[in-house]
Every structure is written in C-alpha cells, then in structure tokens.
KOLMAR-10720 format. One line per 8 residues: number of its first residue (from 1); their letters; for each residue x negated, y negated, z negated of N, C-alpha, C, O. Coordinates in nm, 2 decimals. Each point is the difference from the previous one (the first is absolute). Layout:
BEGIN
NUM = A = X/Y/Z/X/Y/Z/X/Y/Z/X/Y/Z  ... .
//
This chain:
BEGIN
1 = XXXXXXXX = -17.16/-5.82/-8.09/0.06/0.11/-0.04/0.14/-0.05/-0.04/0.09/0.07/0.04  -0.07/-0.17/-0.11/0.12/-0.06/-0.06/0.10/-0.04/0.12/0.12/-0.01/-0.03  -0.16/-0.01/0.16/0.08/-0.02/0.10/0.06/0.12/0.03/0.12/-0.01/0.00  -0.18/0.14/0.03/0.06/0.12/0.01/0.12/0.04/-0.09/0.10/0.06/0.04  -0.13/-0.10/-0.18/0.11/0.02/-0.11/0.13/-0.09/0.04/0.11/0.05/-0.01  -0.13/-0.16/0.06/0.13/-0.10/0.03/0.05/0.05/0.15/0.12/0.00/0.03  -0.20/0.05/0.03/0.05/0.04/0.15/0.10/0.12/-0.01/0.11/0.00/0.06  -0.15/0.11/-0.15/0.08/0.12/-0.01/0.14/-0.03/-0.05/0.10/0.03/0.06 .
9 = XXXXXXXX = -0.09/-0.09/-0.17/0.15/-0.04/-0.04/0.07/-0.08/0.11/0.11/0.04/0.03  -0.17/-0.15/0.04/0.06/-0.07/0.09/0.05/0.09/0.11/0.12/-0.01/0.05  -0.20/0.08/-0.02/0.04/0.08/0.13/0.10/0.10/-0.06/0.10/0.00/0.07  -0.09/0.05/-0.16/0.09/0.13/-0.06/0.12/-0.11/0.00/0.10/0.04/0.07  -0.08/-0.15/-0.13/0.12/-0.08/0.01/0.06/-0.06/0.11/0.12/-0.01/0.01  -0.21/-0.01/0.09/0.07/-0.01/0.13/0.04/0.11/0.07/0.09/-0.01/0.07  -0.15/0.12/-0.09/0.04/0.12/0.05/0.14/0.04/-0.04/0.08/0.05/0.08  -0.06/-0.06/-0.23/0.13/0.04/-0.05/0.11/-0.11/0.05/0.11/0.04/0.04 .
17 = XXXXXXXX = -0.15/-0.18/-0.04/0.11/-0.06/0.06/0.03/0.01/0.14/0.11/-0.03/0.04  -0.21/0.07/0.04/0.03/0.00/0.15/0.10/0.16/0.01/0.10/0.01/0.07  -0.14/0.08/-0.15/0.07/0.15/0.01/0.16/-0.06/-0.06/0.10/0.03/0.07  -0.08/-0.08/-0.17/0.12/-0.05/-0.06/0.09/-0.07/0.10/0.11/0.03/0.03  -0.19/-0.11/0.02/0.09/-0.10/0.10/0.03/0.07/0.13/0.11/-0.02/0.06  -0.21/0.12/-0.02/0.05/0.08/0.13/0.12/0.10/-0.03/0.08/0.03/0.09  -0.07/0.02/-0.22/0.10/0.08/-0.05/0.13/-0.07/0.03/0.09/0.06/0.06  -0.08/-0.18/-0.11/0.13/-0.08/0.01/0.02/-0.01/0.13/0.10/0.06/0.03 .
25 = XXXXXXXX = -0.17/-0.10/0.06/0.04/-0.02/0.14/0.06/0.15/0.07/0.08/0.01/0.10  -0.12/0.09/-0.15/0.05/0.14/0.06/0.12/0.04/-0.09/0.07/0.09/0.05  -0.04/-0.15/-0.18/0.10/0.06/-0.06/0.14/0.01/0.08/0.07/0.10/0.00  -0.04/-0.20/0.08/0.11/0.00/0.09/0.01/0.11/0.08/0.12/0.04/0.03  -0.22/0.02/0.02/0.01/0.10/0.09/0.03/0.14/-0.08/0.06/0.09/0.06  -0.09/-0.07/-0.17/0.01/0.11/-0.07/0.10/0.01/-0.14/0.01/0.10/-0.07  0.06/-0.23/0.06/0.10/0.00/-0.10/0.11/0.09/0.00/0.06/0.01/0.10  -0.02/0.06/-0.18/0.12/0.09/0.00/0.07/-0.03/-0.11/-0.05/0.01/-0.12 .
33 = XXXXXXXX = 0.18/-0.05/0.14/0.11/-0.05/-0.10/0.02/0.13/-0.07/-0.03/0.10/0.06  0.09/-0.12/-0.20/0.06/0.10/-0.08/0.11/0.08/0.09/0.00/0.12/-0.01  0.07/-0.18/0.07/0.13/0.06/0.09/-0.07/0.08/0.10/0.05/0.11/0.02  -0.15/-0.15/0.04/-0.06/0.07/0.13/-0.08/0.12/-0.04/-0.01/0.10/0.07  -0.05/-0.10/-0.20/-0.08/0.10/-0.07/0.13/0.09/-0.04/-0.01/0.12/0.03  0.10/-0.17/-0.10/0.12/0.08/-0.03/0.07/0.11/0.10/0.04/0.11/-0.02  -0.03/-0.18/0.13/0.05/0.07/0.13/-0.10/0.09/0.03/0.04/0.12/0.02  -0.17/-0.14/-0.01/-0.09/0.10/0.04/-0.01/0.11/-0.09/-0.03/0.11/0.05 .
41 = XXXXXXXX = 0.04/-0.12/-0.17/-0.01/0.08/-0.11/0.13/0.08/0.00/-0.01/0.13/0.00  0.12/-0.17/0.01/0.14/0.07/0.04/-0.01/0.10/0.09/0.02/0.11/-0.03  -0.07/-0.15/0.15/-0.04/0.06/0.12/-0.08/0.15/-0.03/0.03/0.11/0.03  -0.14/-0.15/-0.10/-0.10/0.10/-0.02/0.08/0.09/-0.12/-0.04/0.12/-0.02  0.14/-0.15/-0.06/0.06/0.08/-0.10/0.09/0.09/0.07/0.01/0.12/-0.03  0.05/-0.16/0.11/0.09/0.04/0.12/-0.07/0.13/0.07/0.04/0.12/0.00  -0.15/-0.16/0.04/-0.08/0.11/0.07/-0.07/0.09/-0.08/-0.01/0.11/0.03  -0.03/-0.15/-0.16/-0.03/0.10/-0.09/0.12/0.10/-0.03/-0.01/0.12/-0.01 .
49 = XXXXXXXX = 0.11/-0.18/0.00/0.13/0.12/-0.03/0.01/0.10/0.12/0.06/0.10/-0.02  -0.10/-0.13/0.13/-0.01/0.08/0.12/-0.12/0.07/0.00/-0.02/0.08/0.09  -0.06/-0.09/-0.18/-0.13/0.08/0.01/-0.11/-0.06/0.09/-0.10/0.06/0.04  0.12/-0.18/0.00/-0.08/-0.06/0.09/-0.09/-0.09/-0.07/0.02/-0.06/-0.11  -0.15/0.04/0.20/-0.11/-0.09/-0.04/0.05/-0.13/-0.02/0.08/-0.05/0.08  -0.12/-0.03/-0.17/0.01/-0.14/-0.02/-0.05/-0.07/0.13/-0.08/0.05/0.07  0.13/-0.17/-0.04/-0.05/-0.09/0.11/-0.09/-0.11/-0.08/0.04/-0.05/-0.11  -0.15/0.02/0.17/-0.09/-0.09/-0.05/0.05/-0.14/0.03/0.06/-0.01/0.11 .
57 = XXXXXXXX = -0.08/-0.11/-0.18/0.04/-0.09/0.02/-0.10/-0.09/0.09/-0.12/-0.02/-0.04  0.17/-0.02/0.16/-0.07/-0.04/0.12/-0.04/-0.13/0.00/0.05/-0.06/0.09  -0.14/-0.02/-0.16/-0.01/-0.14/-0.02/-0.02/-0.08/0.13/0.02/-0.12/0.00  -0.08/0.19/0.10/-0.02/-0.08/0.13/0.12/-0.04/0.08/0.00/-0.09/0.08  0.11/0.16/-0.11/0.14/-0.01/0.07/0.09/-0.07/-0.09/0.11/-0.04/0.04  -0.14/0.00/-0.17/0.09/-0.07/-0.08/0.05/-0.15/0.04/0.12/-0.04/-0.02  -0.20/-0.03/0.08/0.03/-0.14/0.06/0.08/0.04/0.13/0.09/-0.07/0.03  -0.11/0.17/0.04/0.08/0.01/0.12/0.14/0.06/-0.05/0.09/-0.05/0.07 .
65 = XXXXXXXX = -0.05/0.13/-0.16/0.12/0.03/-0.05/0.06/-0.13/-0.09/0.12/-0.01/-0.02  -0.19/-0.07/-0.02/0.06/-0.12/-0.07/0.04/-0.10/0.12/0.10/-0.05/0.00  -0.17/0.04/0.09/0.02/-0.09/0.11/0.14/0.06/0.08/0.09/-0.08/0.02  -0.10/0.19/0.01/0.13/0.06/0.06/0.13/-0.02/-0.07/0.10/-0.04/0.05  -0.11/0.08/-0.20/0.12/-0.04/-0.08/0.04/-0.14/0.01/0.11/-0.04/0.03  -0.23/-0.04/-0.06/0.03/-0.16/0.02/0.08/-0.03/0.12/0.11/-0.06/-0.02  -0.16/0.09/0.14/0.07/-0.01/0.12/0.12/0.03/0.01/0.08/-0.08/0.05  -0.04/0.21/-0.10/0.15/0.04/-0.02/0.08/-0.10/-0.09/0.11/-0.05/0.04 .
73 = XXXXXXXX = -0.17/0.03/-0.16/0.07/-0.09/-0.10/0.03/-0.14/0.05/0.11/-0.06/-0.03  -0.20/0.01/0.10/0.03/-0.12/0.07/0.05/-0.01/0.13/0.00/-0.10/0.06  0.05/0.20/-0.01/0.09/0.03/0.11/-0.08/-0.05/0.13/0.06/-0.04/0.10  -0.18/0.05/-0.11/-0.08/-0.03/0.14/-0.04/0.13/0.06/-0.08/0.00/0.09  0.14/0.12/-0.12/-0.03/0.10/0.06/0.12/0.11/-0.05/0.04/-0.01/-0.11  0.00/0.10/0.19/0.12/0.08/-0.03/-0.02/0.11/-0.11/-0.12/0.04/-0.02  0.21/0.01/-0.05/-0.02/0.10/-0.09/-0.03/0.12/0.05/0.09/0.08/-0.01  -0.20/-0.05/0.06/-0.02/0.12/0.08/-0.17/0.04/-0.02/-0.08/-0.09/-0.05 .
81 = XXXXXXXX = 0.03/0.20/0.07/-0.14/0.02/0.01/-0.03/-0.02/0.16/-0.12/-0.01/0.01  0.19/0.01/0.10/-0.03/-0.02/0.12/-0.09/-0.10/0.05/-0.09/0.02/0.09  0.11/-0.14/-0.15/-0.08/-0.12/0.06/-0.14/0.00/-0.08/-0.09/-0.07/0.05  0.04/0.15/-0.17/-0.12/0.01/-0.06/-0.07/0.13/0.05/-0.12/0.00/-0.02  0.18/0.10/0.09/-0.07/0.11/0.02/-0.11/-0.02/0.09/-0.09/0.09/-0.01  0.07/-0.18/0.08/-0.11/0.00/0.12/-0.13/-0.05/-0.11/-0.11/0.04/0.02  0.14/-0.12/-0.13/-0.09/-0.05/-0.10/-0.06/0.11/-0.08/-0.12/0.01/-0.01  0.20/0.07/-0.04/-0.02/0.10/-0.07/-0.10/0.11/0.08/-0.09/0.06/-0.05 .
89 = XXXXXXXX = 0.13/-0.03/0.17/-0.07/0.07/0.11/-0.15/-0.03/0.00/-0.09/0.09/-0.01  0.09/-0.23/0.02/-0.15/-0.05/0.01/-0.08/0.02/-0.14/-0.12/0.04/-0.01  0.20/-0.07/-0.11/-0.05/0.03/-0.12/-0.07/0.14/-0.02/-0.11/0.01/-0.03  0.20/0.09/0.07/-0.03/0.15/0.00/-0.13/0.01/0.08/-0.09/0.08/-0.04  0.08/-0.15/0.17/-0.11/0.02/0.07/-0.14/-0.03/-0.07/-0.09/0.07/-0.02  0.11/-0.21/0.00/-0.11/-0.06/-0.11/-0.05/0.06/-0.12/-0.11/0.01/-0.05  0.21/0.04/0.01/-0.03/0.10/-0.14/-0.04/0.13/0.02/-0.04/0.06/-0.09  0.05/0.00/0.22/-0.04/0.13/0.04/0.11/0.10/-0.07/-0.04/0.10/-0.06 .
97 = XXXXXXXX = 0.15/-0.13/0.06/0.10/0.09/-0.06/0.07/0.08/0.12/0.02/-0.05/0.11  0.02/0.16/-0.14/0.04/0.07/0.11/0.17/0.00/0.02/0.06/0.06/0.09  0.01/-0.12/-0.18/0.14/-0.03/0.03/0.06/-0.10/-0.12/-0.05/-0.01/-0.11  0.15/-0.05/0.18/0.05/-0.12/-0.08/0.14/0.04/-0.02/0.04/0.10/0.04  0.06/-0.19/-0.12/0.12/0.00/0.00/0.05/-0.13/-0.09/-0.07/-0.04/-0.10  0.18/-0.01/0.12/0.05/-0.11/-0.06/0.16/0.02/-0.06/0.09/0.06/0.06  -0.08/-0.13/-0.17/0.17/-0.01/-0.02/0.02/-0.13/-0.05/-0.09/-0.08/-0.04  0.23/0.05/0.03/0.02/-0.14/-0.06/0.14/0.04/-0.09/0.08/0.09/0.03 .
105 = XXXXXXXX = -0.08/-0.19/-0.13/0.13/0.02/-0.08/0.04/-0.12/-0.06/-0.09/-0.09/-0.01  0.20/0.07/-0.03/0.06/-0.13/-0.05/0.09/0.04/-0.13/0.08/0.10/-0.02  -0.12/-0.18/-0.05/0.05/0.03/-0.16/0.02/-0.12/-0.07/-0.08/-0.09/0.00  0.20/0.07/-0.07/0.05/-0.10/-0.07/-0.08/-0.03/-0.15/0.02/-0.09/-0.08  -0.09/0.19/0.07/-0.08/0.01/-0.16/-0.12/0.02/0.00/-0.04/0.08/0.09  -0.06/-0.13/-0.18/-0.13/0.02/-0.01/-0.02/0.10/-0.08/-0.05/-0.02/-0.11  0.09/0.15/0.16/0.01/0.12/-0.07/-0.07/0.12/0.10/0.06/0.04/0.09  -0.17/0.01/-0.13/-0.04/0.11/0.05/0.08/0.12/0.06/0.01/0.05/0.11 .
113 = XXXXXXXX = 0.08/-0.02/-0.26/0.09/0.11/0.03/0.12/-0.02/0.09/0.06/0.09/0.04  -0.02/-0.22/-0.01/0.09/-0.04/0.09/-0.06/0.02/0.12/0.07/0.05/0.09  -0.19/-0.10/-0.06/-0.07/0.01/0.15/0.01/0.15/0.02/0.04/0.04/0.11  -0.07/0.04/-0.21/-0.02/0.16/0.03/0.16/0.04/0.04/0.02/0.06/0.11  0.06/-0.09/-0.18/0.13/0.04/0.04/0.04/-0.03/0.13/0.08/0.08/0.05  -0.13/-0.21/0.02/0.05/-0.03/0.11/-0.08/0.08/0.10/0.05/0.03/0.11  -0.16/-0.01/-0.13/-0.12/0.06/0.11/0.04/0.15/0.00/0.01/0.05/0.11  0.01/0.03/-0.22/0.04/0.12/0.02/0.13/0.04/0.03/0.03/0.11/0.02 .
121 = XXXXXXXX = 0.07/-0.21/-0.02/0.13/0.02/0.07/-0.02/-0.03/0.15/0.10/-0.01/0.07  -0.21/-0.01/-0.02/-0.01/-0.03/0.15/-0.09/0.13/0.05/-0.12/0.02/-0.04  0.18/0.06/0.10/-0.09/0.13/0.04/-0.12/-0.03/0.10/-0.10/0.07/0.00  0.09/-0.16/0.07/-0.11/-0.05/0.07/-0.10/-0.04/-0.08/-0.11/0.04/0.03  0.13/-0.11/-0.12/-0.10/-0.07/-0.11/-0.04/0.13/-0.08/-0.12/0.02/-0.01  0.21/0.05/-0.04/-0.04/0.11/-0.08/-0.09/0.11/0.05/-0.07/0.07/-0.07  0.08/-0.06/0.21/-0.05/0.08/0.09/-0.15/-0.06/-0.03/-0.08/0.07/-0.06  0.05/-0.18/0.10/-0.14/-0.06/-0.01/-0.06/0.01/-0.12/-0.12/0.03/-0.01 .
129 = XXXXXXXX = 0.20/-0.06/-0.10/-0.08/0.01/-0.14/-0.04/0.13/-0.02/-0.10/0.03/-0.07  0.20/0.07/0.12/-0.03/0.14/-0.04/-0.11/0.05/0.08/-0.05/0.11/-0.02  0.00/-0.18/0.13/-0.08/0.05/0.08/-0.14/0.00/-0.04/-0.02/-0.04/-0.12  -0.09/0.07/0.22/-0.13/0.03/-0.04/-0.08/-0.11/-0.02/-0.12/0.02/0.01  0.17/-0.14/-0.03/-0.08/-0.14/-0.02/-0.06/0.03/-0.11/0.05/0.07/-0.08  -0.18/-0.15/0.06/-0.09/0.01/-0.12/-0.01/-0.16/-0.04/-0.07/-0.03/-0.10  0.11/-0.07/0.18/-0.04/-0.13/-0.06/0.13/-0.08/0.04/0.08/0.02/0.09  -0.08/-0.11/-0.18/0.14/-0.09/0.00/-0.03/-0.14/-0.05/-0.07/-0.03/-0.09 .
137 = XXXXXXXX = 0.13/-0.05/0.17/0.03/-0.16/-0.04/0.13/-0.04/-0.03/0.09/0.03/0.08  -0.06/-0.10/-0.19/0.13/-0.06/0.01/0.02/-0.15/-0.02/-0.06/-0.04/-0.11  0.11/-0.04/0.17/0.02/-0.12/0.01/0.12/-0.05/-0.04/0.09/0.07/0.05  -0.06/-0.16/-0.11/0.13/-0.05/-0.04/0.03/-0.16/0.01/-0.09/-0.07/-0.04  0.20/0.03/0.09/0.03/-0.15/0.00/0.15/-0.03/-0.03/0.09/0.09/0.02  -0.08/-0.20/-0.08/0.15/-0.04/-0.06/0.04/-0.10/0.10/-0.07/-0.09/0.03  0.21/0.11/0.03/0.07/-0.12/0.06/0.06/-0.09/-0.08/0.02/0.03/-0.11  0.02/-0.15/0.18/0.08/-0.10/-0.08/0.08/0.03/-0.08/0.02/-0.08/-0.10 .
145 = XXXXXXXX = 0.06/0.20/0.12/0.11/0.03/-0.10/-0.04/0.10/-0.11/0.08/0.05/-0.07  -0.22/-0.04/0.05/-0.07/0.10/-0.08/0.01/0.15/0.00/-0.02/0.07/-0.10  0.04/-0.01/0.22/0.02/0.10/0.08/-0.16/0.06/0.03/-0.09/-0.08/0.04  0.06/0.20/-0.05/-0.13/0.05/0.03/-0.01/0.06/0.15/0.10/0.06/0.05  -0.21/-0.07/0.02/-0.02/0.08/0.11/-0.14/0.06/-0.03/-0.09/-0.06/-0.05  0.09/0.18/0.08/-0.10/0.09/-0.03/-0.05/0.08/0.11/0.08/0.06/0.07  -0.20/-0.06/-0.04/-0.07/0.06/0.13/-0.12/0.09/-0.08/-0.09/-0.04/-0.07  0.12/0.18/0.12/-0.11/0.09/-0.04/-0.06/0.03/0.14/0.06/0.02/0.10 .
153 = XXXXXXX = -0.21/-0.01/-0.13/-0.07/0.05/0.14/-0.07/0.12/-0.07/-0.05/-0.01/-0.11  0.03/0.11/0.18/-0.05/0.12/-0.01/-0.11/0.05/0.09/0.03/0.00/0.12  -0.15/0.05/-0.16/-0.09/0.07/0.09/-0.05/0.13/-0.06/0.01/0.03/-0.12  -0.07/0.04/0.23/-0.04/0.14/-0.04/-0.14/-0.01/0.04/-0.02/-0.04/0.11  -0.07/0.08/-0.18/-0.14/0.01/0.01/-0.04/0.16/-0.02/0.04/0.06/-0.10  -0.11/-0.01/0.19/-0.05/0.13/0.01/-0.11/0.01/-0.17/-0.06/-0.10/-0.04  0.08/0.21/-0.01/-0.08/0.00/-0.12/-0.14/0.06/0.02/-0.08/0.01/-0.09 .
//
C-alpha cells in the first residue's frame, strides 16, 4: 500500500513536468507580441466604430504572418502579398475557411496607431479590414534599419 502512495505523487510530478515542457515547445507557434496584439486590437476598434463584429485572433496563422513579414524585412521576398497568396489559399483550405485575404504595411514606428493610419489610407487594405472577415492574424518583423514590416492575414468562417 505504501508503494501506491509513492507512485501517485511521482506520476503527478512527471505529468506536470511533461505538460510544462510541451507548452514551452509550442510557445513559438502562438506567441503574439504586444505590438501585434495592439494592431489586432486597433483593427477591431476600427471595425467596432463601423458597427462591425470584431475579428478573432487566429493563432494558427500567426507564424505564417510573422514569416511573411520577416522575408520582406530581410529582402528575400518583395513587399507584396502576391508571393504568399498561394500559401494562404492552402491554409484556407486546410482550416476549412470559405474566404481569405491579406495585406502588408511598412511602418517606421512600433505603434499600432501608426500602422492603422497607414492601412486606413490605403483603400484596398481598408476595404479588406471593413469586409466580412471574422478571423485575423498579424505578424511583424523589423528590418536592419529598425523599420517594421506588417502582414495581416484574414479568414472568414461561416458561423
């Protein structure tokens, strides 16, 4: 009987350590910087001012958005959505969304309000943000000069 008392705490301890370690491995997939969350919140504030529902933060696309921004910041890809739209289309299919859109922005300051000024002054991006999309991922990357590249990925799921 004493053995079972020793086994239970040991099993619990090992389980806690295993779960804690697994969470650390997954953090890079779901980490959202304060800047990225600020942009997401600013987008939703803007949508709310129009009477539109907020977009849910889509964690499954965060790494894609960050990767796309990093490639533009490192100048390995053009400042455009054209080169990554096929990948977004694949993600749309995998996640069973019915529509997708993307936008990119360049900003000198790590300020969500600055990003919003830029994107709202672009009619194409503004139309996408005002659209019927209900999920959003925002990824940012800084170039060697300290400027920011921002990628927004949006999906629509039927309710």
